[in-house]
VEXDRENMI-511332 format. One record per residue (C-alpha): residue in one letter; residue number from 0; z, y, x. Coordinates in steps of 0.5 Angstrom, whole numbers. Example, Ala and Ser with C-alpha at 12.3 -4.5 7.8 and 13.67 -1.06 7.14 Angstrom:
<pts>
 type seq    zz    yy    xx
    A   0    16    -9    25
    S   1    14    -2    27
</pts>
This chain:
<pts>
 type seq    zz    yy    xx
    X   0    58  -146    25
    X   1    57  -145    32
    X   2    61  -140    36
    X   3    55  -135    37
    X   4    55  -134    29
    X   5    62  -131    29
    X   6    60  -126    35
    X   7    61  -119    33
    X   8    54  -115    32
    X   9    52  -109    36
    X  10    53  -105    30
    X  11    60  -108    28
    X  12    62  -106    35
    X  13    59   -99    36
    X  14    62   -98    29
    X  15    69  -100    31
    X  16    68   -95    37
    X  17    65   -90    32
    X  18    71   -91    27
    X  19    76   -90    32
    X  20    73   -84    35
    X  21    72   -81    28
    X  22    80   -82    27
    X  23    81   -79    33
    X  24    77   -73    31
    X  25    80   -73    24
    X  26    87   -73    27
    X  27    84   -67    31
    X  28    82   -64    25
    X  29    88   -65    21
    X  30    92   -62    27
    X  31    88   -56    27
    X  32    88   -55    19
    X  33    96   -56    19
    X  34    96   -50    25
    X  35    91   -46    21
    X  36    94   -47    14
    X  37   101   -45    17
    X  38    98   -39    21
    X  39    95   -37    14
    X  40   101   -38    10
    X  41   104   -33    15
    X  42    99   -28    15
    X  43    99   -28     7
    X  44   106   -27     7
    X  45   105   -21    12
    X  46   100   -18     8
    X  47   104   -18     2
    X  48   110   -15     5
    X  49   106   -10     9
    X  50   100    -8     6
    X  51   103    -5     0
    X  52   108    -1     4
    X  53   103     1     8
    X  54    98     3     2
    X  55   104     7    -1
    X  56   105    10     6
    X  57    98    12     6
    X  58    98    15    -1
    X  59   104    19     0
    X  60   101    22     7
    X  61    95    24     3
    X  62    98    27    -3
    X  63   103    31     2
    X  64    97    33     6
    X  65    93    36    -1
    X  66   100    39    -2
    X  67   100    43     4
    X  68    93    45     4
    X  69    94    47    -4
    X  70   100    51    -3
    X  71    98    57     2
    X  72    92    57    -2
    X  73    96    60    -8
    X  74    98    66    -3
    X  75    90    68    -3
    X  76    89    69   -10
    X  77    90    75   -14
    X  78    89    73   -21
    X  79    95    71   -25
    X  80    92    66   -29
    X  81    89    62   -23
    X  82    95    62   -19
    X  83    99    59   -25
    X  84    93    54   -26
    X  85    93    52   -18
    X  86   101    52   -19
    X  87   100    47   -24
    X  88    96    43   -20
    X  89   101    43   -14
    X  90   106    41   -19
    X  91   102    35   -21
    X  92   102    33   -14
    X  93   109    33   -13
    X  94   110    29   -20
    X  95   105    24   -17
    X  96   109    23   -11
    X  97   116    23   -15
    X  98   113    18   -20
    X  99   111    13   -14
    X 100   118    13   -11
    X 101   125     9   -14
    X 102   129    14   -17
    X 103   135    13   -12
    X 104   130    14    -6
    X 105   132    19    -1
    X 106   125    23    -2
    X 107   127    25    -9
    X 108   131    31    -7
    X 109   126    33    -2
    X 110   121    33    -8
    X 111   125    36   -13
    X 112   126    42    -8
    X 113   119    42    -7
    X 114   117    43   -14
    X 115   123    48   -15
    X 116   119    52    -9
    X 117   112    51   -12
    X 118   115    54   -19
    X 119   118    60   -14
    X 120   112    61   -11
    X 121   108    61   -17
    X 122   113    66   -20
    X 123   113    71   -14
    X 124   105    70   -13
    X 125   104    72   -20
    X 126   109    78   -20
    X 127   106    80   -13
    X 128    99    80   -16
    X 129   101    84   -22
    X 130   104    89   -18
    X 131    98    89   -13
    X 132    94    91   -19
    X 133    98    97   -21
    X 134    98    99   -14
    X 135    91    99   -13
    X 136    90   103   -19
    X 137    94   108   -16
    X 138    91   108    -9
    X 139    84   109   -13
    X 140    87   115   -16
    X 141    90   118   -10
    X 142    83   117    -6
    X 143    80   121   -11
    X 144    85   126   -11
    X 145    84   126    -3
    X 146    77   127    -3
    X 147    78   133    -8
    X 148    83   136    -4
    X 149    78   135     2
    X 150    72   138    -1
    X 151    77   144    -3
    X 152    79   146     4
    X 153    72   145     6
    X 154    69   150     1
    X 155    66   156     5
    X 156    67   161     0
    X 157    74   159    -1
    X 158    80   164     1
    X 159    84   162     7
    X 160    90   161     2
    X 161    86   156    -2
    X 162    84   152     4
    X 163    91   152     7
    X 164    93   149     0
    X 165    87   144     0
    X 166    89   141     7
    X 167    97   141     5
    X 168    95   137    -1
    X 169    90   133     3
    X 170    95   131     8
    X 171   100   129     2
    X 172    95   124    -1
    X 173    93   121     6
    X 174   101   119     7
    X 175   101   116     0
    X 176    94   112     1
    X 177    98   110     8
    X 178   104   107     4
    X 179    99   104    -1
    X 180    95   100     5
    X 181   101    98     9
    X 182   103    91    10
    X 183   110    91    11
    X 184   116    95     8
    X 185   117    98    15
    X 186   110   101    14
    X 187   112   103     7
    X 188   118   107     9
    X 189   115   111    15
    X 190   110   113    10
    X 191   115   115     5
    X 192   119   119    10
    X 193   112   123    12
    X 194   111   124     5
    X 195   118   127     4
    X 196   118   131    10
    X 197   111   134     8
    X 198   113   136     0
    X 199   119   139     3
    X 200   115   144     7
    X 201   111   146     2
    X 202   116   151    -1
    X 203   110   156    -3
    X 204   107   150    -7
    X 205   112   147   -11
    X 206   109   149   -18
    X 207   102   147   -16
    X 208    99   142   -21
    X 209    96   138   -15
    X 210   103   137   -12
    X 211   106   135   -19
    X 212   101   130   -20
    X 213   102   127   -13
    X 214   109   127   -14
    X 215   108   123   -21
    X 216   104   118   -17
    X 217   109   117   -12
    X 218   116   118   -15
    X 219   120   114   -20
    X 220   120   107   -22
    X 221   113   106   -23
    X 222   111   110   -17
    X 223   107   108   -11
    X 224   113   107    -7
    X 225   117   103   -12
    X 226   111    99   -13
    X 227   110    97    -6
    X 228   117    95    -5
    X 229   117    90   -10
    X 230   110    88    -8
    X 231   112    86    -1
    X 232   119    83    -3
    X 233   115    79    -8
    X 234   110    77    -2
    X 235   116    75     2
    X 236   119    71    -3
    X 237   113    67    -4
    X 238   112    66     4
    X 239   119    63     4
    X 240   118    59    -2
    X 241   111    56     2
    X 242   116    55     8
    X 243   120    50     3
    X 244   114    47     1
    X 245   111    45     8
    X 246   118    43     9
    X 247   118    38     3
    X 248   111    36     5
    X 249   113    34    12
    X 250   119    30    10
    X 251   114    26     6
    X 252   109    25    12
    X 253   115    23    16
    X 254   117    18    11
    X 255   110    15    11
    X 256   110    15    19
    X 257   117    11    19
    X 258   114     6    14
    X 259   108     5    18
    X 260   112     4    24
    X 261   116    -2    20
    X 262   110    -5    18
    X 263   107    -5    26
    X 264   114    -8    28
    X 265   113   -14    23
    X 266   106   -15    25
    X 267   108   -16    32
    X 268   114   -21    31
    X 269   109   -25    26
    X 270   104   -25    32
    X 271   109   -28    37
    X 272   111   -33    32
    X 273   104   -35    31
    X 274   102   -35    38
    X 275   108   -40    39
    X 276   105   -45    34
    X 277    98   -44    36
    X 278   100   -46    43
    X 279   103   -53    40
    X 280    97   -54    37
    X 281    93   -54    43
    X 282    97   -58    47
    X 283    97   -64    41
    X 284    89   -63    41
    X 285    88   -64    48
    X 286    92   -70    48
    X 287    88   -73    42
    X 288    81   -70    46
    X 289    83   -74    52
    X 290    84   -81    48
    X 291    77   -79    44
    X 292    74   -78    51
    X 293    76   -85    54
    X 294    74   -89    47
    X 295    67   -85    48
    X 296    67   -87    55
    X 297    68   -95    54
    X 298    63   -95    48
    X 299    58   -92    53
    X 300    59   -97    58
    X 301    58  -103    53
    X 302    51   -99    51
    X 303    49   -99    58
    X 304    51  -106    60
    X 305    49  -110    54
    X 306    44  -106    50
    X 307    40  -102    55
    X 308    39  -109    59
    X 309    36  -112    53
    X 310    32  -107    50
    X 311    29  -106    57
    X 312    27  -113    57
    X 313    24  -112    50
    X 314    20  -106    52
    X 315    17  -109    58
    X 316    15  -115    54
    X 317    12  -110    49
    X 318     8  -106    54
    X 319     5  -112    57
    X 320     3  -114    49
    X 321     0  -108    48
    X 322    -4  -108    55
    X 323    -7  -115    52
    X 324    -3  -120    55
    X 325    -2  -125    49
    X 326     1  -130    53
    X 327     8  -125    54
    X 328    14  -129    51
    X 329    22  -127    51
    X 330    27  -133    52
    X 331    30  -135    45
    X 332    37  -135    44
    X 333    39  -128    47
    X 334    43  -124    43
    X 335    43  -129    37
    X 336    46  -126    31
    X 337    46  -119    33
    X 338    41  -113    33
    X 339    39  -115    40
    X 340    37  -122    37
    X 341    33  -119    31
    X 342    29  -115    36
    X 343    27  -121    40
    X 344    25  -124    33
    X 345    21  -118    32
    X 346    17  -118    38
    X 347    15  -125    37
    X 348    13  -123    30
    X 349     9  -117    33
    X 350     5  -122    38
    X 351     3  -126    32
    X 352     1  -120    28
    X 353    -3  -118    34
    X 354    -7  -124    34
    X 355    -9  -123    27
    X 356   -11  -116    29
    X 357   -16  -119    34
    X 358   -19  -123    28
    X 359   -19  -117    24
    X 360   -22  -113    29
    X 361   -28  -118    30
    X 362   -29  -117    22
    X 363   -29  -110    22
    X 364   -34  -109    27
    X 365   -39  -113    23
    X 366   -37  -109    17
    X 367   -39  -103    21
    X 368   -46  -106    23
    X 369   -47  -106    16
    X 370   -45   -99    14
    X 371   -50   -97    20
    X 372   -56  -100    17
    X 373   -54   -97    10
    X 374   -54   -90    13
    X 375   -61   -91    17
    X 376   -64   -93    10
    X 377   -62   -87     6
    X 378   -68   -82     6
    X 379   -63   -76     6
    X 380   -60   -73    12
    X 381   -52   -75    13
    X 382   -47   -72    18
    X 383   -40   -73    18
    X 384   -36   -67    21
    X 385   -29   -66    24
    X 386   -24   -61    22
    X 387   -28   -56    27
    X 388   -35   -57    24
    X 389   -37   -62    30
    X 390   -42   -67    28
    X 391   -38   -74    29
    X 392   -43   -79    26
    X 393   -50   -78    23
    X 394   -56   -82    21
    X 395   -63   -82    24
    X 396   -66   -77    18
    X 397   -62   -72    20
    X 398   -66   -69    26
    X 399   -72   -69    23
    X 400   -70   -65    17
    X 401   -66   -60    21
    X 402   -73   -60    25
    X 403   -69   -61    32
    X 404   -69   -65    38
    X 405   -65   -72    36
    X 406   -62   -71    43
    X 407   -58   -65    41
    X 408   -54   -69    37
    X 409   -51   -73    42
    X 410   -47   -68    45
    X 411   -43   -67    38
    X 412   -45   -60    37
    X 413   -43   -56    31
    X 414   -47   -56    25
    X 415   -47   -49    23
    X 416   -49   -47    31
    X 417   -55   -52    30
    X 418   -57   -49    24
    X 419   -57   -42    26
    X 420   -61   -44    33
    X 421   -66   -48    29
    X 422   -68   -41    25
    X 423   -65   -43    18
    X 424   -63   -38    14
    X 425   -58   -38     8
    X 426   -61   -37     1
    X 427   -57   -36    -5
    X 428   -55   -42    -9
    X 429   -51   -45   -15
    X 430   -43   -47   -13
    X 431   -42   -53    -9
    X 432   -50   -53    -6
    X 433   -52   -49     0
    X 434   -59   -48     1
    X 435   -63   -46     8
    X 436   -70   -44     9
    X 437   -75   -43    15
    X 438   -80   -38    16
    X 439   -85   -43    15
    X 440   -83   -44     8
    X 441   -79   -51     9
    X 442   -73   -51     4
    X 443   -67   -56     5
    X 444   -60   -57     1
    X 445   -53   -58     3
    X 446   -48   -62    -1
    X 447   -41   -62     2
    X 448   -35   -67     0
    X 449   -28   -67     4
    X 450   -26   -74     6
    X 451   -19   -76     5
    X 452   -17   -77    12
    X 453   -20   -70    14
    X 454   -27   -68    16
    X 455   -33   -67    11
    X 456   -39   -71    10
    X 457   -45   -67     9
    X 458   -52   -69     5
    X 459   -58   -66     7
    X 460   -64   -66     2
    X 461   -71   -63     3
    X 462   -72   -59    -3
    X 463   -79   -55     0
    X 464   -83   -58    -6
    X 465   -79   -57   -11
    X 466   -77   -50    -9
    X 467   -85   -49    -9
    X 468   -86   -51   -16
    X 469   -80   -46   -18
    X 470   -83   -41   -15
    X 471   -90   -42   -18
    X 472   -86   -42   -25
    X 473   -83   -36   -24
    X 474   -90   -33   -22
    X 475   -92   -35   -29
    X 476   -86   -32   -32
    X 477   -88   -25   -29
    X 478   -95   -26   -31
    X 479   -93   -27   -38
    X 480   -88   -21   -38
    X 481   -94   -17   -35
    X 482   -98   -20   -41
    X 483   -93   -18   -46
    X 484   -93   -11   -43
    X 485  -100   -10   -43
    X 486  -100   -12   -50
    X 487   -95    -7   -52
    X 488   -99    -2   -49
    X 489  -106    -4   -52
    X 490  -103    -4   -59
    X 491   -99     3   -58
    X 492  -106     6   -55
    X 493  -110     3   -60
    X 494  -106     6   -66
    X 495  -107    13   -62
    X 496  -114    12   -61
    X 497  -115    10   -68
    X 498  -111    16   -70
    X 499  -116    21   -66
    X 500  -122    17   -68
    X 501  -120    18   -76
    X 502  -119    25   -75
    X 503  -125    26   -71
    X 504  -129    23   -77
    X 505  -126    27   -82
    X 506  -127    33   -79
    X 507  -135    33   -80
    X 508  -134    34   -87
    X 509  -127    37   -88
    X 510  -126    45   -89
    X 511  -124    50   -84
    X 512  -117    49   -87
    X 513  -117    42   -87
    X 514  -120    42   -80
    X 515  -114    46   -77
    X 516  -109    40   -80
    X 517  -114    35   -77
    X 518  -113    38   -70
    X 519  -106    38   -70
    X 520  -106    31   -72
    X 521  -110    30   -66
    X 522  -106    34   -61
    X 523  -100    30   -64
    X 524  -103    23   -62
    X 525  -105    26   -55
    X 526   -98    28   -54
    X 527   -95    21   -56
    X 528  -100    18   -51
    X 529   -98    23   -46
    X 530   -91    21   -47
    X 531   -92    14   -47
    X 532   -96    15   -40
    X 533   -90    19   -37
    X 534   -85    13   -39
    X 535   -89     8   -36
    X 536   -90    12   -30
    X 537   -83    13   -30
    X 538   -81     6   -30
    X 539   -87     4   -25
    X 540   -84    10   -21
    X 541   -90    13   -20
    X 542   -90    19   -24
    X 543   -90    26   -21
    X 544   -84    29   -19
    X 545   -82    36   -17
    X 546   -75    35   -13
    X 547   -70    41   -11
    X 548   -63    41    -9
    X 549   -59    42   -15
    X 550   -51    42   -16
    X 551   -50    36   -21
    X 552   -44    38   -24
    X 553   -47    45   -26
    X 554   -53    42   -29
    X 555   -49    37   -33
    X 556   -44    42   -36
    X 557   -50    46   -37
    X 558   -53    41   -42
    X 559   -46    41   -46
    X 560   -49    45   -52
    X 561   -56    41   -52
    X 562   -52    34   -52
    X 563   -47    37   -57
    X 564   -53    39   -62
    X 565   -56    33   -61
    X 566   -50    28   -63
    X 567   -47    28   -70
    X 568   -41    32   -72
    X 569   -37    26   -72
    X 570   -38    24   -65
    X 571   -33    27   -60
    X 572   -37    29   -53
    X 573   -32    29   -47
    X 574   -35    32   -40
    X 575   -31    32   -34
    X 576   -35    34   -28
    X 577   -29    37   -23
    X 578   -29    43   -19
    X 579   -32    40   -13
    X 580   -40    42   -12
    X 581   -44    35   -11
    X 582   -51    37    -9
    X 583   -57    32   -10
    X 584   -64    33    -9
    X 585   -68    31   -16
    X 586   -73    34   -21
    X 587   -68    38   -25
    X 588   -72    37   -32
    X 589   -73    29   -31
    X 590   -65    29   -29
    X 591   -63    33   -36
    X 592   -68    28   -40
    X 593   -65    22   -37
    X 594   -58    25   -39
    X 595   -60    27   -46
    X 596   -64    20   -47
    X 597   -57    16   -45
    X 598   -53    21   -49
    X 599   -58    20   -55
    X 600   -58    12   -54
    X 601   -50    12   -54
    X 602   -50    16   -60
    X 603   -54    11   -64
    X 604   -50     6   -62
    X 605   -44     9   -65
    X 606   -44     7   -73
    X 607   -38    12   -75
    X 608   -33    16   -71
    X 609   -33    15   -64
    X 610   -33    18   -57
    X 611   -38    19   -51
    X 612   -35    21   -44
    X 613   -40    24   -39
    X 614   -37    24   -32
    X 615   -39    27   -25
    X 616   -36    25   -19
    X 617   -37    23   -12
    X 618   -36    16    -9
    X 619   -37    16    -1
    X 620   -44    19     0
    X 621   -47    18    -7
    X 622   -46    23   -13
    X 623   -44    18   -19
    X 624   -46    20   -27
    X 625   -43    15   -32
    X 626   -44    16   -39
    X 627   -39    11   -43
    X 628   -39    10   -51
    X 629   -34     7   -56
    X 630   -40     4   -59
    X 631   -42    -3   -61
    X 632   -44    -5   -54
    X 633   -49   -11   -52
    X 634   -49   -18   -52
    X 635   -50   -21   -45
    X 636   -57   -24   -47
    X 637   -59   -16   -49
    X 638   -56   -13   -43
    X 639   -60   -18   -39
    X 640   -67   -15   -42
    X 641   -64    -8   -43
    X 642   -68    -4   -37
    X 643   -75    -8   -39
    X 644   -80    -4   -42
    X 645   -82    -4   -49
    X 646   -75    -8   -50
    X 647   -71    -6   -56
    X 648   -65    -8   -60
    X 649   -65    -4   -66
    X 650   -66    -8   -72
    X 651   -70    -2   -76
    X 652   -75    -3   -70
    X 653   -75     5   -69
    X 654   -74     4   -62
    X 655   -80     4   -57
    X 656   -76     0   -51
    X 657   -78     5   -46
    X 658   -72    10   -46
    X 659   -67     6   -41
    X 660   -74     4   -37
    X 661   -76    11   -36
    X 662   -69    13   -33
    X 663   -69     7   -29
    X 664   -76     9   -26
    X 665   -74    16   -25
    X 666   -67    14   -21
    X 667   -70     9   -17
    X 668   -76    14   -15
    X 669   -71    19   -13
    X 670   -67    14    -8
    X 671   -62    12   -13
    X 672   -59     6   -17
    X 673   -57     5   -24
    X 674   -52     0   -27
    X 675   -50    -2   -34
    X 676   -44    -6   -36
    X 677   -43    -7   -43
    X 678   -39   -12   -48
    X 679   -40   -13   -55
    X 680   -36    -9   -59
    X 681   -33    -6   -53
    X 682   -38     0   -52
    X 683   -43     1   -46
    X 684   -42     5   -39
    X 685   -49     7   -36
    X 686   -47     9   -28
    X 687   -53    13   -25
    X 688   -52    14   -17
    X 689   -56    19   -13
    X 690   -55    20    -5
    X 691   -52    27    -4
    X 692   -55    32     0
    X 693   -51    34     7
    X 694   -52    39    12
    X 695   -58    37    16
    X 696   -55    35    23
    X 697   -59    34    29
    X 698   -63    28    29
    X 699   -61    23    34
    X 700   -67    22    40
    X 701   -69    15    40
    X 702   -74    11    45
    X 703   -78     6    43
    X 704   -77     4    36
    X 705   -80    -2    32
    X 706   -80    -2    24
    X 707   -81    -8    20
    X 708   -82    -7    12
    X 709   -86   -11     7
    X 710   -86    -6     2
    X 711   -91     0     3
    X 712   -87     5    -1
    X 713   -81     4     3
    X 714   -85     3     9
    X 715   -88    10     9
    X 716   -81    13     7
    X 717   -78    10    13
    X 718   -84    12    18
    X 719   -83    19    15
    X 720   -76    19    17
    X 721   -76    15    24
    X 722   -82    19    27
    X 723   -78    25    29
    X 724   -73    21    32
    X 725   -78    16    36
    X 726   -81    17    42
    X 727   -86    11    40
    X 728   -86     8    33
    X 729   -89     1    32
    X 730   -90    -1    25
    X 731   -90    -9    23
    X 732   -91   -11    15
    X 733   -88   -18    16
    X 734   -84   -23    21
    X 735   -90   -25    25
    X 736   -93   -18    27
    X 737   -86   -16    29
    X 738   -85   -22    33
    X 739   -91   -20    37
    X 740   -89   -13    37
    X 741   -82   -15    40
    X 742   -86   -18    46
    X 743   -86   -11    49
    X 744   -79    -7    51
    X 745   -76    -4    45
    X 746   -70     1    44
    X 747   -69     0    37
    X 748   -71    -5    31
    X 749   -71    -3    24
    X 750   -72    -9    19
    X 751   -72   -11    12
    X 752   -67   -17    11
    X 753   -72   -20     6
    X 754   -80   -20     8
    X 755   -84   -23     3
    X 756   -79   -27     0
    X 757   -76   -30     6
    X 758   -69   -28    10
    X 759   -73   -26    16
    X 760   -68   -20    18
    X 761   -63   -24    22
    X 762   -68   -28    26
    X 763   -72   -21    28
    X 764   -65   -18    30
    X 765   -63   -24    34
    X 766   -70   -24    38
    X 767   -70   -17    39
    X 768   -62   -17    42
    X 769   -63   -23    46
    X 770   -69   -21    49
    X 771   -68   -14    51
    X 772   -60   -12    53
    X 773   -61    -5    51
    X 774   -64    -6    44
    X 775   -60    -4    38
    X 776   -62    -7    31
    X 777   -61    -4    24
    X 778   -62    -9    18
    X 779   -64    -6    11
    X 780   -63    -9     4
    X 781   -62    -7    -3
    X 782   -58   -13    -3
    X 783   -54   -13     3
    X 784   -50   -20     4
    X 785   -42   -19     5
    X 786   -42   -21    12
    X 787   -46   -20    18
    X 788   -48   -27    22
    X 789   -49   -23    28
    X 790   -44   -18    29
    X 791   -39   -23    33
    X 792   -45   -25    38
    X 793   -48   -18    39
    X 794   -42   -13    38
    X 795   -43    -6    38
    X 796   -51    -7    38
    X 797   -53    -9    30
    X 798   -51    -5    24
    X 799   -53    -6    16
    X 800   -55     0    12
    X 801   -57     0     4
    X 802   -64     2     1
    X 803   -66     7     1
    X 804   -66     9     8
    X 805   -63    16     9
    X 806   -62    21    15
    X 807   -55    21    14
    X 808   -54    14    14
    X 809   -58    13    20
    X 810   -54    18    23
    X 811   -47    15    21
    X 812   -50     8    24
    X 813   -53    10    30
    X 814   -46    14    32
    X 815   -42     7    31
    X 816   -47     3    35
    X 817   -46     3    43
    X 818   -49    10    47
    X 819   -54     5    50
    X 820   -58     5    44
    X 821   -59    13    44
    X 822   -64    15    50
    X 823   -65    22    53
    X 824   -72    21    52
    X 825   -75    27    48
    X 826   -77    25    41
    X 827   -85    26    39
    X 828   -87    32    35
    X 829   -89    30    28
</pts>
């Protein structure tokens, strides 16, 4: 083998240096570990020796404090039972202190004296309490006698001798009361001498019964003076015992302080020893760190001298290779056998790969040309979007399908912006498929697919012809439905007319009595025809209504008895209206009929026992009546046709199919809406919503208003609402007429979202807001979309409102718009 093959590699040399450095670091760690371990052992020993002692000292101090607090409390008690109870608690504290100490400890004697003092304190306090009780009884009697003697001396009709007697006895009683209330033996002695002086001076009253009673209270073993001396003596004994208890508590506290000082001294000594050990460890660590720094510097010089120079040569060659210089070479043999030599070899491999990549690039260019030819041959439009939605690639069919200038696509616009600027409007479509339409009737469909590397590919197909065929098919279906309704109506009216004609024919030969019955039969047929006509008018929302403002909860509560009579006994009726009034403007008779109709339908859907719930509540600006039952419910295919006229799901064929249709027509004609939710076997819920009547705030004054509405009834209602507010009101039935009206200045645009089956509202609003800076727009629809595409472009200038359009909704929307939308011109008088 050659000498170069035995040369140590860069890795081996660096590994050796790092190994030495690691050994040095390990030595540092071991030294630190040893120092910390010794310090930790010393701390553990210190904790073992001091913590338990300090803890016992703290416990003794705390219990001594409790004892010093509890003992004076015994002097304030008057009940012997409480004194004994608290004394037992104090003795328990002393025993707890004694149990925690060795039997030969110096504190044991002090604790024994303290326990004897507690017993003496309990004994003297109990005796004092008993004596105090007896003294208080005597004092109370003396107070009563004093009041009697005072009253005798103050009687106006008493003789002078009687008044003198009362004053003398009152002074004796006062001296006795003073003795009973004295706080020390000296005071008791003073009052006793006063008592003796007074009684000796009363020579004329020696046999007086009052004086005799006073002497009986004051003298003898059970007399007041003896009881007071005994009571005060017991109190002195108790106070002396309290002093001894405090001396015992002070001894315990002093012992705890001594133990704590010993622990502090031990900790200080151990701290000094630990500091010495740490200083020695620091010196050793400093030496090892210095040696490690020298080793690291040596490795750094090697890396900068040999490794870095060769790496610079390799990097320069790689840069020239990346710049297209395929003739760049490196000398052979440099660093042979180590990592530097491997890098030289890798450069030569990269150079060979770059030559191969050049050949692959030429092949890829040929495939790209083939892909472009394939894109050009597709009949649908193809657009490849970036993650931000920009068009990064497309075919030639994209611009014609989107109705845009092909030059716009060279600027890489966002597809969404391109579609919006071209006037396309989004339509509802199946999941994964977007549909766009133009006012001219053109329809395109967009399918999106995510690319593995990010971005999206979009296929755009022209669906105008297919959508026209679908519209024609829906027209045919509506004509078929109208034919069904016409057939059913013709059949029912044919039966009614046959009944009338037959009865009229029989009246020619009938008797007078028989004629009366035939006339009644004709009347019933006429009523049936009128009812059928009313239901059809209700469904068509063309019946004559007499609306008035009613409180909806009160109206529903008033129907409770009527609905209850109409239902079977086994069906429970639950009506919940709440206490808040909900005023609405409806025809009350038709409203009651609608609620009764819903309850009867719910009762017929319940086979056995069940429950019908009628609730009235407020939801925003709407009053909501919900009728729910626990009946059989409806299948999805039945629910889809529930409000169609002449549709009945009853198996017996008794239903006319006009009940829900009549309710729907009446509610819609009253400005509300109907929603039905039902599941087979889980019951049905019918929700009626009506706009609330609020206080009539002054209508905002507007300037020039343009109204765009294709439905004649909605247009007439909106025109009636806007006329008092507008200075000038112009009306257009479609998009083309509205665009002509927008050529003149406008302050407010009110437009329906959908005009003649096309989504035109956004386009009209954008045209008005972009052309007239002070204009504002309200877009109205019975089915508003979840988002407003123009709110970001025109903030504070556009709002959406649900149908039917009401004055309250107009007030709220105009209040939220910019104040520029409201002009100060006076409105035209209607």
